[in-house]
N, C-alpha and C positions, 0 to 999 in steps of 0.2 A: 799016638804020638810019632812024628816023623823023626827018624834017626839022622842026626847031622854029623857028617864026618869033616873034621878040620885037619888041615895040614900046616905045618910050620912054614912061615914065609922065608924062603931061602934067598931069593933074588929081590932086591928092593925095587929096582926100576928096569922094566923089560919092554920089548916091542915084539908084537906078533905081526907077521906079514902074510897076507893072502895074495898070491901072485896070479894075475890073469894075463891074457895076451896083451892088452893095451893099458891096463892100470894095475897099480899095486895099492892095496888097502893096508894101512898100518895102524895098529892100536897100541898106544903106550899105556902100560899098567904101572901104577905106583902103589905097590902092595895091593890090598883089596879095597883101597880107599878111593882112588880116582882113575878114570880111564879117558883117554883122548884118542879119537880116530880121525885120520886124514886120508885122502886119496892122492896118489901121485901117478904121473904118466910113466911109461916104460922107456923114455928117452934119457940120455945122459944127464941133461940139466935137471930133470925131475928126480933122478936117482941121487944127484948131488944134494938137492933140497931135502930128500928123505934122510940122507946121511947127516946133514947139518941139523935137522930137527931132532934126530936121535941123540946127537952129541950135545946139543943145547939142553936137552931134557935129562941128561945124565944116564942114558940107557947103558947098561953094562952087558946085557944079553939080548940076542935077537933070535927068534924062532921063525921058520918059514914053512908055508904049505903051498905046494903047487899041485893043482889038480889036472894039469895038462899032461900030454905025453912027453 
């Protein structure tokens, strides 16, 4: 039998960002129930769209990973 480790949900709606040179991939998580992923460019208008998407979705926390130098 596989052991399952569960953690209490602390943040209701969050967004994880994976930052690349030309694109940013964002995934909004609503608990463990639903996930939505979108891609955005790295220009100002695309970042504004990313911000608006997060605000409209009720995101309260954002985490970011950048694998570049």
